[in-house]
N, C-alpha and C positions, 0 to 999 in steps of 0.2 A: 262798808263795801265789802267785806269778809264773802260775806255770803252771799251779798244783794245781785240784781239781773245786773246791775252795772260794774259789775268787778271788773272785765278785759277794759273797758273806759276809763275807768280809773289807775287801772296799771297804766294804761298808754301816758295818761296824763301825767304820772308819776314818774314815768321814763323819760318824758318829755322834759319835765321842769330839770331833773339830774341831767339832762344833754345838755340843755341850755347854761346850765351854772358848770359846765365842764367837769361834773362827776359821773365821768364815763362809766368806771366799774359799778356805781348804784345804777347807772341807767340800764348796763347788761342785766342786772338783778333783773328788774322790773319788767323789761324786755323777755327773760328766760322764761318768766313767770306765764306770760301770756302765751310764749311757744310752747310750753308745757300743757297749758288747756284749750289750745286752739292751735296747734301744728299743722292739721290740714285745711286750714281756712285761710284767706287772704290776708285777716288779721294778723295769724300766727306766722306767717311768713314776711308779712312786712316786718315783724317785730323780730325775727330771725335776719334780716335785712340789717335792719337797723342797729344789731348788735354787731354786725360787721361794721359797720359803718364808725362804732364806737372803738371795737378794737383798732380801727386804721387809726382814729383819730390818739388812740395811748400809743403809736407807734410799733402795735403787734399787726404788722402783715402777714408774716406767716399764719395767725389766727382767721386776719381777715379774709384771706385767700381760702383759705377750707373752709369758711362759712358760706364765701360767695361760690366757691365749688359743688358744696352741698346743695344749694339753693339750684342751682344749674342742671344739679343731675337729678335730684329729686323732685324738682316743680318746675319740666323745662319749658310748659306752656303759663308760666305767671306771668306777670308784668315785673314781677322781680329780678326774673329769669336775666330780662335784658339788661337791667339796671346792673346786677350782679355780673355779666360779661364787660360792661362798661365799667364796673369797680377793678376788676381785674387787669383791664389793659390798661386804665391809669396806674396802679400798682405796679405792674410790669414797665411803664415806660419812667416813673419816678425813680423805682428800685429797681434796674436791672441787674441778674444775677446771673 
């Protein structure tokens, strides 16, 4: 799949496998590969959002908030901007500072 037409699909599946196995750092690497290649597409924004979820699961709330904030700022009309707002609100409720 390295240079194939289904490269992004392969990265998504790999990332999902790692996510389901609670191997969030590896999932982040796979999601980052999608972001680098498809940053302006819905798939790229989704991968960026999922990377934020991985950071949240690992307890890195600051990085998760950074990612969610970037999505809201850079892609305000995407579906993931609304989801990012919701995640930010949840993080603020769970760990108010």
